[in-house]
C-alpha positions as CSV (number, residue, x, y, z in Angstrom):
1,M,65.2,104.8,94.2
2,A,66.4,107.7,95.4
3,H,68.8,110.3,93.6
4,P,71.9,110.8,95.2
5,K,72.7,114.2,96.4
6,K,74.0,116.3,93.0
7,T,77.6,117.5,93.9
8,P,79.9,119.1,91.2
9,F,81.2,114.7,90.4
10,T,77.9,114.2,90.0
11,Q,77.5,112.7,86.2
12,D,73.7,112.0,84.8
13,V,73.9,108.6,82.8
14,V,70.3,108.6,81.7
15,D,71.8,107.9,78.5
16,L,72.9,105.8,79.6
17,I,71.5,103.5,81.1
18,H,71.0,100.0,79.8
19,R,72.3,101.2,76.1
20,P,75.6,98.3,75.6
21,G,78.0,99.8,73.2
22,E,76.5,103.8,73.9
23,M,79.8,105.8,75.1
24,R,79.6,109.6,76.0
25,E,82.5,111.8,77.3
26,R,83.4,115.0,79.8
27,V,85.6,116.9,80.7
28,V,84.7,118.1,84.2
29,D,85.9,120.8,86.1
30,V,85.5,121.1,89.9
31,V,87.4,121.4,92.9
32,A,88.3,119.8,95.7
33,P,85.3,119.9,98.3
34,D,87.5,118.5,101.8
35,G,91.0,117.5,102.1
36,W,92.6,114.8,100.4
37,G,95.4,112.8,102.1
38,N,97.4,113.3,105.0
39,A,98.5,115.2,107.3
40,V,102.4,115.6,105.0
41,I,100.9,116.1,102.1
42,G,97.7,116.4,100.1
43,V,95.5,117.7,98.0
44,R,93.0,120.7,99.9
45,E,90.9,121.6,99.6
46,G,89.3,123.8,97.2
47,E,92.0,122.4,95.0
48,P,90.7,122.5,91.4
49,V,91.0,119.1,90.0
50,Q,90.0,118.4,86.4
51,I,88.5,114.7,85.2
52,D,88.6,113.4,82.1
53,V,86.0,111.4,82.0
54,R,84.6,108.4,79.2
55,L,81.4,106.9,80.6
56,E,80.6,103.8,78.3
57,A,77.2,101.9,78.4
58,L,77.7,97.7,78.7
59,H,75.5,94.9,80.1
60,D,76.1,95.0,83.7
61,G,76.5,98.2,84.1
62,I,78.8,102.2,83.1
63,L,82.7,101.5,82.9
64,V,84.7,104.9,84.1
65,S,87.2,106.0,82.6
66,A,89.4,108.7,83.5
67,E,92.6,110.9,83.6
68,V,92.8,113.2,86.5
69,S,95.0,116.0,86.8
70,T,95.5,118.0,89.8
71,V,97.5,119.1,92.8
72,A,98.9,118.2,96.0
73,R,100.5,120.4,98.8
74,G,102.9,119.4,101.6
75,E,106.7,119.3,103.0
76,C,109.6,117.2,102.3
77,V,110.6,114.8,105.3
78,R,113.7,115.6,105.3
79,C,114.4,119.4,105.0
80,L,110.1,120.2,105.6
81,I,110.4,122.7,103.1
82,D,106.8,124.1,101.4
83,V,106.9,120.4,98.1
84,E,104.2,121.0,95.3
85,L,103.8,117.4,93.4
86,P,101.4,117.5,90.0
87,L,99.3,114.7,90.4
88,E,99.1,112.3,87.1
89,V,96.0,109.5,88.2
90,E,94.3,106.9,85.9
91,I,90.8,105.5,86.9
92,R,88.8,102.6,85.5
93,E,86.2,101.2,87.6
94,V,83.0,99.9,86.7
95,F,79.5,101.5,87.9
96,A,77.0,98.3,88.5
97,Y,73.0,98.7,87.4
98,S,72.3,96.5,91.1
99,R,74.3,96.3,94.5
100,D,76.5,93.7,93.6
101,E,79.5,92.7,96.6
102,A,81.3,92.5,93.1
103,F,81.3,95.8,92.4
104,D,82.8,99.1,94.0
105,Y,80.1,101.1,93.2
106,D,76.5,101.1,91.4
107,V,74.9,103.6,89.6
108,Q,72.1,105.5,92.1
109,G,69.0,106.5,90.1
110,T,70.4,108.0,86.8
111,Q,73.2,109.0,88.0
112,V,77.5,107.7,88.8
113,D,78.9,109.9,91.6
114,L,82.8,110.0,91.0
115,E,84.4,111.7,93.9
116,P,84.5,108.8,96.3
117,L,86.5,107.0,93.3
118,V,88.2,110.0,92.5
119,R,89.2,110.9,96.0
120,D,91.0,107.0,96.4
121,A,92.4,107.8,93.4
122,V,94.5,110.6,94.9
123,V,94.5,109.1,98.0
124,L,96.9,106.0,96.6
125,A,98.9,108.0,94.2
126,L,100.1,110.3,96.7
127,P,103.5,109.1,98.2
128,F,104.4,108.2,101.7
129,Q,106.6,110.3,101.6
130,P,106.8,113.0,100.0
131,V,110.8,115.2,99.4
132,C,111.6,118.0,97.7
133,Q,114.0,116.3,95.8
134,D,114.8,112.4,95.6
135,D,119.0,113.4,96.7
136,C,117.9,116.1,99.5
137,T,120.0,115.8,102.5
138,G,117.6,116.8,105.1
139,L,118.6,120.1,107.7
140,C,122.0,120.4,108.8
141,P,122.6,119.4,112.4
142,Q,123.9,122.7,113.1
């Protein structure tokens, strides 16, 4: 099987494959490779992303448990001032050894690519309508 393109999000798991009970913990410091989000709010390209990850070998794959920390930037939908929102996202997902419809992600050769998993979790954690503060009254009509 061909190895995927190696990125800062790619984690080598050769020492875990088919060794149930083995576990590794790592801190992965990367930057967002492109914008994650929408026109109102998102994690901008180049924004630091810290991933505290635990990789655990199972019989059918690698369990990835992670805490992701980054900052989303955008504008308040009420008053249009800039907002900065610290994001903390928890992830638990199995990367299967073989392609299976029951799993969304799979081990590619001897690696797992955390980028799609992290991106998806971060985008889902973004507020639909960000505000600068809960009681923002919006733009003054005068």
